[in-house]
N, CA, C and O atoms as a MOPAC input file, in Angstrom:
PM7 MOZYME 1SCF
protein

 N     69.55000 1    54.18200 1   -39.18300 1
 C     70.18800 1    55.47100 1   -37.89900 1
 C     68.63800 1    56.24200 1   -37.50000 1
 O     68.26600 1    56.13100 1   -36.33200 1
 N     67.72800 1    57.03800 1   -38.51300 1
 C     66.50200 1    57.41700 1   -38.04600 1
 C     65.89500 1    55.75600 1   -37.27100 1
 O     65.07800 1    55.73800 1   -36.35100 1
 N     66.06600 1    55.40300 1   -37.44500 1
 C     65.47800 1    53.60700 1   -36.53600 1
 C     65.51200 1    53.40100 1   -35.59700 1
 O     64.64800 1    52.80100 1   -34.95800 1
 N     66.68300 1    53.89800 1   -35.14300 1
 C     67.44000 1    53.85500 1   -33.82500 1
 C     67.03300 1    55.15800 1   -32.82300 1
 O     66.67300 1    54.75400 1   -31.71700 1
 N     67.01800 1    56.10800 1   -32.91300 1
 C     66.34500 1    57.16600 1   -33.02700 1
 C     64.50300 1    56.97300 1   -32.02700 1
 O     64.00800 1    57.34800 1   -30.96400 1
 N     64.11200 1    56.18200 1   -33.21200 1
 C     62.74000 1    55.78400 1   -32.76900 1
 C     62.75500 1    55.54700 1   -31.81500 1
 O     62.44600 1    56.32100 1   -30.90800 1
 N     63.09600 1    54.47300 1   -31.68800 1
 C     63.53800 1    53.09800 1   -30.39800 1
 C     64.30000 1    53.98400 1   -29.97800 1
 O     64.32900 1    54.80500 1   -30.89500 1
 N     64.93900 1    54.34000 1   -29.16800 1
 C     65.33100 1    55.19600 1   -28.52300 1
 C     63.80000 1    56.15000 1   -27.62000 1
 O     63.69500 1    56.32600 1   -26.40600 1
 N     62.93100 1    56.55100 1   -28.58300 1
 C     61.96900 1    57.35000 1   -28.35200 1
 C     61.07600 1    56.83900 1   -27.86100 1
 O     60.26900 1    57.31500 1   -27.06200 1
 N     61.16400 1    55.38000 1   -28.47900 1
 C     59.51300 1    54.35800 1   -27.81600 1
 C     60.09000 1    54.10200 1   -26.73800 1
 O     59.31800 1    53.68900 1   -25.87200 1
 N     61.39900 1    54.20200 1   -26.37200 1
 C     61.59100 1    53.00900 1   -25.21600 1
 C     61.41100 1    53.76300 1   -23.63500 1
 O     61.11400 1    53.43400 1   -22.48700 1
 N     61.82000 1    55.04500 1   -24.44700 1
 C     61.22700 1    56.99800 1   -23.64600 1
 C     59.77800 1    56.80000 1   -22.72800 1
 O     59.42700 1    56.81100 1   -21.54800 1
 N     59.25300 1    56.63400 1   -23.94100 1
 C     57.69100 1    56.79400 1   -23.87900 1
 C     57.17600 1    55.80500 1   -23.44100 1
 O     55.96300 1    55.83300 1   -23.23700 1
 N     58.01000 1    54.49700 1   -23.13000 1
 C     57.23500 1    53.00900 1   -22.29800 1
 C     57.44900 1    53.49200 1   -21.08400 1
 O     56.50400 1    53.53500 1   -20.29600 1
 N     58.87300 1    53.99400 1   -20.66600 1
 C     59.31200 1    54.34400 1   -19.01900 1
 C     58.67000 1    55.30200 1   -18.63700 1
 O     58.68600 1    55.48400 1   -17.41900 1
 N     57.64500 1    56.54500 1   -19.72600 1
 C     57.31200 1    56.89100 1   -19.09000 1
 C     55.86100 1    56.71400 1   -17.97500 1
 O     55.49300 1    57.09400 1   -16.86300 1
 N     55.34200 1    55.80800 1   -19.22000 1
 C     54.03400 1    55.52300 1   -19.03600 1
 C     54.40100 1    54.15800 1   -17.84400 1
 O     53.51000 1    53.90900 1   -17.03100 1
 N     55.56000 1    53.41700 1   -17.79200 1
 C     56.04000 1    52.51000 1   -16.65800 1
 C     55.25800 1    53.48100 1   -15.62000 1
 O     54.15700 1    53.27700 1   -15.10900 1
 N     56.45500 1    55.02300 1   -15.37700 1
 C     56.57900 1    55.49400 1   -13.87800 1
 C     55.03900 1    56.01900 1   -13.20300 1
 O     54.61300 1    56.10500 1   -12.05100 1
 N     54.29100 1    56.40300 1   -14.97700 1
 C     53.22300 1    56.68300 1   -14.54900 1
 C     52.45400 1    56.09600 1   -13.98600 1
 O     52.32800 1    56.50200 1   -12.83000 1
 N     51.60400 1    54.98500 1   -14.33800 1
 C     51.28200 1    53.69000 1   -14.30300 1
 C     52.03200 1    53.59000 1   -12.59300 1
 O     51.22700 1    53.90600 1   -11.71700 1
 N     53.05400 1    53.30300 1   -12.22700 1
 C     52.92300 1    53.49900 1   -11.19000 1
 C     52.87100 1    54.17700 1    -9.90200 1
 O     52.88100 1    53.57000 1    -8.83100 1
 N     52.81500 1    55.46600 1   -10.02100 1
 C     52.36500 1    56.82700 1    -9.07900 1
 C     51.18100 1    57.11300 1    -8.77300 1
 O     50.73800 1    57.78800 1    -7.84400 1
 N     50.57700 1    56.45300 1    -9.77300 1
 C     48.92400 1    56.33200 1    -9.78800 1
 C     48.75100 1    55.72900 1    -8.68800 1
 O     48.34000 1    56.18000 1    -7.61900 1
 N     49.35700 1    53.76900 1    -9.21000 1
 C     48.93100 1    52.93100 1    -7.92000 1
 C     49.12400 1    53.04200 1    -6.79900 1
 O     48.50500 1    52.41400 1    -5.94000 1
 N     50.53100 1    54.32800 1    -6.45800 1
 C     50.71900 1    54.16600 1    -5.43500 1
 C     49.73000 1    55.42100 1    -4.40600 1
 O     49.46400 1    55.54000 1    -3.21000 1
 N     49.45200 1    56.11600 1    -5.54800 1
 C     48.45100 1    56.63700 1    -5.06000 1
 C     46.67300 1    56.25500 1    -4.89300 1
 O     45.85800 1    57.17200 1    -4.79600 1
 N     46.47600 1    55.57000 1    -4.88600 1
 C     45.64300 1    54.95400 1    -4.92500 1
 C     45.61800 1    53.57700 1    -3.77300 1
 O     44.63600 1    52.95100 1    -3.37500 1
 N     47.06400 1    53.39200 1    -3.43100 1
 C     47.05600 1    52.95300 1    -2.57200 1
 C     47.19100 1    52.86900 1    -1.42300 1
 O     47.01800 1    52.12300 1    -0.45900 1
 N     47.80500 1    54.50000 1    -1.93700 1
 C     47.64300 1    55.66700 1    -0.01400 1
 C     46.72300 1    56.05200 1     0.17600 1
 O     46.61100 1    56.16200 1     1.39700 1
 N     45.51000 1    56.51100 1    -0.52600 1
 C     44.13900 1    56.38500 1    -0.29900 1
 C     43.72500 1    54.94400 1     0.54600 1
 O     42.88800 1    54.74200 1     1.42600 1
 N     44.57000 1    54.16700 1    -0.04300 1
 C     43.60100 1    52.83700 1     1.05100 1
 C     43.96700 1    52.55300 1     2.81500 1
 O     43.24200 1    52.15200 1     3.72600 1
 N     45.70200 1    53.04400 1     2.78000 1
 C     46.13700 1    52.69900 1     3.85600 1
 C     45.22900 1    54.44900 1     4.39400 1
 O     44.59000 1    54.49100 1     5.44500 1
 N     45.32200 1    55.34800 1     3.72800 1
 C     44.88300 1    55.94600 1     4.56700 1
 C     43.09000 1    55.50800 1     6.01500 1
 O     42.60100 1    55.94400 1     7.05700 1
 N     42.98100 1    54.96600 1     5.50300 1
 C     41.26600 1    55.03700 1     5.70600 1
 C     41.45800 1    52.98200 1     6.89600 1
 O     40.57100 1    52.34100 1     7.46000 1
 N     42.52600 1    52.77200 1     6.80500 1
 C     42.99900 1    51.87800 1     7.75800 1
 C     44.06100 1    52.35300 1     8.98000 1
 O     44.59600 1    51.50900 1     9.69900 1
 N     44.32800 1    53.92700 1     9.14900 1
 C     45.17000 1    54.56500 1     9.68900 1
 C     46.31200 1    53.99000 1     9.67400 1
 O     47.07300 1    53.76700 1    10.61500 1
 N     46.46700 1    53.64100 1     8.06300 1
 C     48.42400 1    53.37400 1     8.63900 1
 C     49.23000 1    53.68600 1     7.97700 1
 O     49.63800 1    53.41200 1     6.84800 1
 N     49.65800 1    54.80800 1     9.38100 1
 C     50.37900 1    56.61500 1     9.42200 1
 C     51.50300 1    55.98800 1     9.00200 1
 O     51.78400 1    56.36700 1     7.86500 1
 N     52.55600 1    54.88800 1     9.59100 1
 C     53.80700 1    54.52300 1     8.67300 1
 C     53.88000 1    54.10600 1     7.10000 1
 O     54.76000 1    54.26000 1     6.25300 1
 N     52.77100 1    53.59800 1     7.07100 1
 C     52.40200 1    52.58200 1     5.55700 1
 C     52.35300 1    54.38100 1     4.47400 1
 O     53.21400 1    54.68500 1     3.64800 1
 N     51.57700 1    54.93500 1     4.70600 1
 C     51.27700 1    56.18200 1     4.55500 1
 C     52.28300 1    56.96800 1     3.65900 1
 O     52.36600 1    57.39300 1     2.50700 1
 N     53.13900 1    56.92100 1     5.03900 1
 C     54.60600 1    57.17400 1     4.45100 1
 C     55.58700 1    56.87000 1     4.02900 1
 O     56.49900 1    57.67700 1     3.84900 1
 N     55.65700 1    55.73700 1     3.78200 1
 C     57.19000 1    55.17200 1     3.51000 1
 C     55.58700 1    55.28700 1     1.34200 1
 O     56.03400 1    55.65200 1     0.25400 1
 N     54.42800 1    54.96500 1     1.50100 1
 C     53.93900 1    54.92000 1     0.43500 1
 C     53.90100 1    56.34000 1    -0.27900 1
 O     53.77500 1    56.47200 1    -1.49600 1
 N     54.02700 1    57.41100 1     0.64900 1
 C     54.51700 1    58.53100 1    -0.34600 1
 C     55.33100 1    59.51100 1    -0.03500 1
 O     55.19700 1    60.70600 1     0.22900 1
 N     56.95500 1    58.12800 1    -0.18900 1
 C     57.91800 1    58.42900 1     0.15700 1
 C     58.52500 1    59.01900 1    -1.50000 1
 O     59.03900 1    59.97200 1    -2.08500 1
 N     57.64600 1    56.69600 1    -1.76600 1
 C     58.03300 1    56.29900 1    -2.73900 1
 C     57.07700 1    57.23400 1    -4.75700 1
 O     57.57000 1    57.38300 1    -5.87500 1
 N     55.46200 1    57.62800 1    -4.10300 1
 C     54.53100 1    58.37400 1    -5.11700 1
 C     55.90200 1    60.09600 1    -5.46800 1
 O     56.15000 1    60.75200 1    -6.48000 1
 N     56.27300 1    60.14400 1    -4.41000 1
 C     57.55000 1    61.70000 1    -5.00500 1
 C     58.99900 1    61.21800 1    -5.70200 1
 O     59.86000 1    61.80400 1    -6.35800 1
 N     58.82900 1    59.90600 1    -5.24000 1
 C     60.76600 1    59.77900 1    -5.90900 1
 C     59.81400 1    59.26700 1    -7.71300 1
 O     60.53600 1    59.28300 1    -8.71000 1
 N     58.55200 1    58.93900 1    -7.86700 1
 C     58.03700 1    58.41000 1    -8.30700 1
 C     57.78300 1    59.71100 1    -9.55000 1
 O     57.77100 1    59.42400 1   -10.74700 1
 N     57.64500 1    60.74300 1    -9.19100 1
 C     57.12800 1    62.31900 1    -9.72600 1
 C     58.53900 1    62.94700 1    -9.76200 1
 O     58.72800 1    64.01800 1   -10.33900 1
 N     59.58000 1    62.23300 1    -9.10600 1
 C     61.38100 1    63.09400 1    -9.71900 1
 C     61.25300 1    62.18200 1   -10.83500 1
 O     61.61700 1    62.34700 1   -11.99900 1
 N     61.09400 1    61.90900 1   -10.68600 1
 C     61.71500 1    60.84800 1   -11.89700 1
 C     61.57700 1    60.75700 1   -12.79800 1
 O     62.48700 1    60.35400 1   -13.52200 1
 N     59.88100 1    61.20600 1   -13.47100 1
 C     59.40700 1    61.70100 1   -14.75500 1
 C     59.10600 1    63.60900 1   -14.07900 1
 O     58.10200 1    64.32200 1   -14.08500 1
 N     59.95900 1    63.74200 1   -13.77800 1
 C     60.33000 1    64.88700 1   -14.29800 1
 C     61.34400 1    65.13100 1   -14.50300 1
 O     61.68700 1    66.29300 1   -14.72100 1
 N     62.37100 1    63.88900 1   -14.50500 1
 C     63.71600 1    63.20600 1   -15.13600 1
 C     63.61600 1    63.42100 1   -16.28200 1
 O     64.58100 1    63.82500 1   -16.92900 1
 N     62.37700 1    63.19800 1   -16.84500 1
 C     62.63700 1    62.02700 1   -18.26100 1
 C     62.45100 1    63.02200 1   -19.90900 1
 O     62.58200 1    62.45300 1   -20.99200 1

């Protein structure tokens, strides 16, 4: 039974790390898009960044 919970915790940890990675990549992509003055792309990336933050908060 303890192994089951350990596996679930490991899965959550992995999910948290994945979302954190995606969020970091989105932040970097937004910087690139800003340099290119791609306003709509910046907006869309920002929305994805906010969504990733919301997901992190719920985990």
